[in-house]
TORKOLTOR-793298 format. One record per residue (C-alpha): residue in one letter; x, y, z; residue number from 1. Coordinates in steps of 0.25 Angstrom, whole numbers, m for minus. Layout:
 resn     X     Y     Z resi
    A     X     Y     Z  NUM
...
% end
This chain:
 resn     X     Y     Z resi
    M     0   m59   m18    1
    T    m8   m50   m30    2
    Q   m21   m44   m30    3
    P   m33   m47   m41    4
    A   m35   m36   m51    5
    Q   m47   m27   m48    6
    P   m58   m26   m57    7
    T   m59   m12   m57    8
    G   m48    m5   m65    9
    T   m42     8   m61   10
    T   m34    14   m71   11
    T   m37    20   m84   12
    P   m28    14   m95   13
    S   m17    19  m104   14
    T   m23    22  m119   15
    T   m10    16  m125   16
    R    m7     3  m128   17
    R     8     7  m122   18
    G     1    12  m110   19
    L    m6     0  m108   20
    L     6    m9  m108   21
    A    14    m1   m99   22
    W     2     0   m90   23
    R     3   m15   m90   24
    N    17   m17   m88   25
    A    17    m7   m75   26
    V     7   m17   m70   27
    F    16   m29   m74   28
    V    28   m22   m66   29
    I    19   m18   m54   30
    F    14   m32   m52   31
    F    29   m37   m53   32
    I    34   m27   m44   33
    S    24   m31   m33   34
    G    28   m46   m34   35
    L    42   m41   m33   36
    T    41   m33   m20   37
    L    32   m45   m13   38
    A    42   m54   m17   39
    T    56   m46   m13   40
    W    50   m48     2   41
    M    46   m63    m1   42
    S    59   m66    m5   43
    R    66   m61     8   44
    I    56   m66    19   45
    P    67   m76    23   46
    A    77   m66    24   47
    V    68   m57    32   48
    R    64   m68    41   49
    D    78   m72    43   50
    G    82   m56    46   51
    L    70   m54    56   52
    R    72   m68    61   53
    L    57   m70    61   54
    S    50   m84    63   55
    T    41   m89    54   56
    A    29   m84    61   57
    E    34   m70    61   58
    V    37   m70    46   59
    G    22   m73    44   60
    I    19   m61    52   61
    L    28   m53    45   62
    I    23   m57    31   63
    F     9   m53    36   64
    G    13   m40    36   65
    L    15   m41    20   66
    S     1   m46    19   67
    A    m6   m37    28   68
    G    m1   m26    20   69
    S    m4   m32     8   70
    V   m19   m33    12   71
    L   m20   m19    16   72
    G   m13   m14     2   73
    L   m24   m22    m4   74
    I   m34   m15     3   75
    A   m28    m2     0   76
    A   m25    m3   m14   77
    V   m39     2   m20   78
    W   m38    14   m11   79
    L   m24    18   m15   80
    L   m28    15   m30   81
    G   m38    25   m29   82
    R   m30    35   m20   83
    F   m18    36   m29   84
    G   m20    30   m41   85
    A   m13    17   m46   86
    R     0    22   m50   87
    R     2    29   m36   88
    A    m4    18   m28   89
    M     4     8   m35   90
    L    16    14   m32   91
    L    12    19   m18   92
    S     9     3   m16   93
    A    23    m1   m22   94
    S    31    10   m13   95
    L    24     4     0   96
    S    29   m10    m5   97
    V    44    m4    m7   98
    V    44     4     7   99
    G    39    m9    14  100
    L    49   m19     5  101
    T    60    m9    11  102
    L    55   m10    26  103
    V    54   m24    25  104
    G    69   m24    21  105
    G    74   m15    31  106
    G    66   m21    42  107
    A    70   m35    39  108
    S    86   m33    38  109
    L    89   m20    44  110
    L    80   m18    54  111
    T    76   m33    57  112
    S    62   m28    61  113
    A    51   m37    58  114
    P    41   m26    61  115
    F    48   m17    51  116
    V    47   m28    41  117
    F    31   m31    43  118
    F    29   m15    41  119
    G    36   m16    28  120
    L    29   m29    24  121
    A    16   m23    25  122
    L    20   m10    17  123
    V    24   m21     6  124
    G    12   m28     7  125
    F     3   m16     7  126
    G    10   m11    m5  127
    I     9   m24   m13  128
    G    m5   m26    m9  129
    S    m9   m13   m14  130
    L    m1   m14   m26  131
    D    m7   m28   m29  132
    V   m20   m22   m30  133
    M   m16   m10   m38  134
    M    m9   m18   m48  135
    N   m19   m27   m51  136
    V   m30   m16   m52  137
    E   m20   m10   m62  138
    G   m17   m23   m69  139
    A   m32   m26   m71  140
    A   m34   m11   m78  141
    A   m22   m14   m87  142
    E   m27   m28   m91  143
    R   m41   m22   m96  144
    E   m35   m12  m103  145
    I   m25   m19  m110  146
    G   m35   m31  m113  147
    R   m27   m44  m109  148
    T   m26   m51   m96  149
    L   m14   m47   m90  150
    M   m16   m49   m75  151
    P   m10   m64   m74  152
    L     3   m58   m80  153
    M     3   m46   m69  154
    H     1   m56   m58  155
    A    13   m64   m65  156
    C    20   m51   m64  157
    F    19   m51   m50  158
    S    25   m64   m48  159
    L    36   m61   m57  160
    G    39   m49   m47  161
    T    39   m60   m36  162
    V    48   m69   m44  163
    L    59   m58   m46  164
    G    57   m54   m31  165
    A    60   m68   m26  166
    L    72   m68   m35  167
    I    78   m56   m30  168
    G    75   m61   m16  169
    A    82   m73   m19  170
    G    94   m66   m24  171
    A    95   m55   m12  172
    S    94   m68    m3  173
    L   105   m74   m10  174
    I   114   m63    m8  175
    A   110   m60     5  176
    L   105   m47     2  177
    P    99   m39    14  178
    V    83   m39    14  179
    H    84   m24    15  180
    W    91   m21     3  181
    H    84   m32    m6  182
    L    70   m26    m3  183
    L    76   m11    m3  184
    G    81   m14   m17  185
    M    67   m21   m21  186
    A    59    m9   m16  187
    I    67     1   m23  188
    L    65    m9   m37  189
    V    50    m9   m33  190
    L    49     4   m31  191
    A    57     9   m45  192
    T    48    m1   m53  193
    M    34     4   m47  194
    L    38    19   m51  195
    V    40    14   m65  196
    A    28     4   m66  197
    V    18    14   m60  198
    R    21    24   m71  199
    Y    14    15   m81  200
    I     1    15   m73  201
    P    m9    22   m79  202
    L   m14    34   m70  203
    V   m28    36   m65  204
    D   m35    46   m56  205
    P   m36    39   m43  206
    R   m50    43   m41  207
    A   m54    35   m54  208
    E   m46    23   m48  209
    A   m53    25   m35  210
    A   m67    24   m42  211
    A   m62    12   m50  212
    A   m56     4   m38  213
    G   m68     7   m30  214
    T   m64    16   m20  215
    A   m72    29   m25  216
    D   m87    23   m25  217
    G   m98    27   m14  218
    P  m101    20    m2  219
    K  m112    12    m9  220
    S  m103     7   m19  221
    R   m93     3    m8  222
    R  m104    m4     0  223
    G  m108   m11   m13  224
    R   m93   m16   m15  225
    L   m93   m21     0  226
    R  m105   m29    m1  227
    A  m100   m35   m14  228
    S   m87   m38    m8  229
    L   m93   m45     4  230
    T  m102   m53    m4  231
    V   m92   m61   m12  232
    W   m87   m67     1  233
    A  m100   m75     2  234
    D   m97   m82   m14  235
    P   m92   m95   m11  236
    K   m84   m95   m24  237
    I   m76   m82   m20  238
    L   m73   m89    m7  239
    L   m68  m102   m15  240
    I   m60   m93   m24  241
    G   m54   m87   m12  242
    T   m50  m101    m6  243
    I   m42  m102   m20  244
    V   m35   m88   m19  245
    L   m33   m91    m4  246
    G   m25  m105    m6  247
    M   m17   m99   m18  248
    T   m14   m85   m12  249
    F   m10   m93     1  250
    A     0  m101    m7  251
    E     5   m88   m15  252
    G     6   m79    m3  253
    S    12   m89     7  254
    A    21   m92    m3  255
    N    26   m79    m6  256
    D    28   m77    11  257
    W    34   m90    14  258
    L    40   m99     3  259
    A    54   m93     4  260
    L    52   m95    19  261
    A    47  m108    18  262
    S    59  m112    10  263
    V    70  m107    19  264
    D    64  m112    32  265
    G    56  m124    27  266
    H    66  m129    16  267
    G    79  m123    22  268
    L    82  m115     8  269
    S    89  m102    10  270
    N    83   m88    10  271
    T    86   m88    m4  272
    E    83  m101    m9  273
    G    69   m97    m2  274
    A    67   m85   m11  275
    I    71   m93   m22  276
    V    59  m102   m19  277
    F    49   m91   m18  278
    G    55   m86   m32  279
    V    51   m99   m37  280
    F    37   m98   m30  281
    V    34   m84   m37  282
    A    40   m89   m50  283
    A    30  m101   m51  284
    M    19   m92   m47  285
    T    23   m82   m58  286
    V    22   m94   m68  287
    G    10   m99   m63  288
    R     4   m85   m66  289
    V    10   m82   m79  290
    L     4   m96   m84  291
    G    m8   m98   m76  292
    G   m17   m89   m85  293
    P   m16   m98   m97  294
    V   m17  m110   m89  295
    I   m30  m105   m83  296
    D   m36  m103   m96  297
    R   m33  m116  m100  298
    F   m38  m124   m89  299
    G   m46  m115   m80  300
    R   m45  m109   m67  301
    V   m50  m121   m58  302
    P   m40  m131   m64  303
    V   m28  m121   m62  304
    L   m31  m117   m49  305
    R   m32  m133   m44  306
    A   m19  m135   m52  307
    C   m12  m124   m45  308
    A   m18  m129   m31  309
    V   m12  m142   m35  310
    L     1  m136   m39  311
    G     2  m127   m25  312
    V    m2  m139   m17  313
    L     9  m148   m22  314
    G    19  m135   m22  315
    L    17  m133    m7  316
    L    18  m147    m4  317
    L    32  m148   m12  318
    F    37  m136    m5  319
    I    33  m140     9  320
    L    38  m154     9  321
    A    51  m153    m3  322
    P    61  m162     1  323
    S    69  m154    m9  324
    H    72  m139   m14  325
    A    68  m143   m27  326
    L    54  m149   m24  327
    L    54  m136   m15  328
    Y    54  m128   m27  329
    C    45  m136   m35  330
    G    35  m134   m24  331
    T    37  m120   m24  332
    V    35  m119   m39  333
    L    21  m128   m38  334
    W    16  m119   m27  335
    G    19  m106   m34  336
    L    11  m113   m46  337
    G     1  m117   m39  338
    A    m2  m103   m31  339
    S     0   m94   m44  340
    L   m16   m94   m50  341
    G   m24   m95   m37  342
    F   m25   m80   m35  343
    P   m28   m74   m49  344
    V   m37   m86   m53  345
    G   m44   m82   m40  346
    M   m46   m68   m43  347
    S   m50   m72   m58  348
    A   m61   m81   m52  349
    A   m66   m71   m42  350
    A   m68   m61   m52  351
    D   m75   m71   m62  352
    D   m89   m66   m57  353
    T   m89   m52   m62  354
    K   m99   m48   m52  355
    N   m93   m43   m40  356
    A   m79   m46   m46  357
    A   m72   m36   m38  358
    A   m76   m41   m24  359
    R   m75   m56   m28  360
    V   m60   m54   m32  361
    S   m58   m45   m20  362
    A   m63   m55   m10  363
    V   m54   m67   m17  364
    A   m42   m57   m17  365
    M   m45   m54    m1  366
    I   m44   m70     1  367
    G   m31   m70    m7  368
    Y   m24   m59     1  369
    F   m30   m66    14  370
    A   m21   m77    11  371
    F    m9   m67    10  372
    L   m13   m60    23  373
    V   m15   m72    32  374
    G    m5   m82    24  375
    P     9   m77    30  376
    P     7   m77    45  377
    V    m2   m90    44  378
    L     9   m98    37  379
    G    19   m90    47  380
    L    12   m95    58  381
    L    11  m109    53  382
    G    25  m110    48  383
    Q    29  m106    63  384
    A    21  m116    69  385
    W    24  m128    58  386
    G    36  m124    49  387
    I    33  m115    37  388
    L    33  m127    27  389
    N    21  m134    34  390
    A    14  m120    35  391
    L    14  m121    20  392
    F     3  m133    21  393
    L    m7  m123    24  394
    I    m4  m116     8  395
    L    m6  m131     4  396
    V   m20  m132    11  397
    L   m25  m119     5  398
    M   m20  m122   m10  399
    V   m29  m135    m9  400
    L   m41  m126    m5  401
    A   m38  m118   m16  402
    G   m38  m129   m25  403
    L   m51  m134   m21  404
    A   m58  m121   m23  405
    A   m52  m120   m37  406
    P   m67  m122   m43  407
    A   m70  m108   m39  408
    A   m61  m102   m48  409
    R   m68  m108   m60  410
    E   m71   m99   m72  411
    T   m84   m92   m73  412
    R   m91   m96   m87  413
    H  m100   m86   m92  414
    V  m111   m92  m100  415
    S  m118   m83  m111  416
    G  m132   m83  m114  417
% end
């Protein structure tokens, strides 16, 4: 899952159009890399499970390492930006993900050690979580300087990265490439690409970034921000928007973690076919995000969110109950389309009220990350008790709740005079 743009820019832009476009393209690439890294691990979950001989519940605990690391990375991101500056902080985060990915591969197919894989996943999660915040901050700054709406395309780049990662994972599974060689190769590719991309991120004094990010203020200002952050949790509208984000993010994150395995264990597909199903899901997510902006502009947030909830529920029912592989793939497409817009629309709705916007967006984002944190182990435990397909009914319930809460995201109309 990606993090919302922060309201405060941290970067001094290039003064030339060529520099601005290079900056924009670098952020596109970084979003793409983040998605590629995440999908590399997710596409090989069935193979890792088989290599470690884990139960469904144990896989959920393993995935918890990735989720917990992501949350820690989210918390640490602002400090890293203030301490090292955008270029070095982003490269550091990507490097941690690369190291973690390599450890996961070695632990899965060389050492066959679940604790080793858990530690590697925690590093992957920390790197991706912190990079998630940084790339959105950088993307928002580039968007403002260029003067065009670019964030939806940036998030689509993340989804494109997951599509490619899933396809490469399916190919690796098809040719029976050992997990450690696959993940090592992808780690090298990610690091090499990141080394090139960050060269086009504008340089800024880390102290200026700390001040802009809110880490260099005095105690009084920090107390004020704390009060503002706590106050928004009493706002019913924020809680309802959080319900939308919770349901949609749970649907997205659970598919990332469990879709391939559910296809294998629940429907009898091969590991390769399971990776392909995951690729179909992320492709549908990508299409939904690319086309979602114009659709929302045409019909409004509430109808689109309701339609997404309906599509997601239908897709989940088809995937869980599908009597044929064709319907399984159809359900996967609908599931992906249904889950594609909830998070970005929720972030936009939270930021409609410009007063205290940062605290509102932060609160909704925390609810979304809560879904990523608790989803994997909860579904793992339910899957162990009642079967992984039956466990997916929990997602269906949350999608229904998200659809019912959709009116909370209605656009704010400003009346003049």
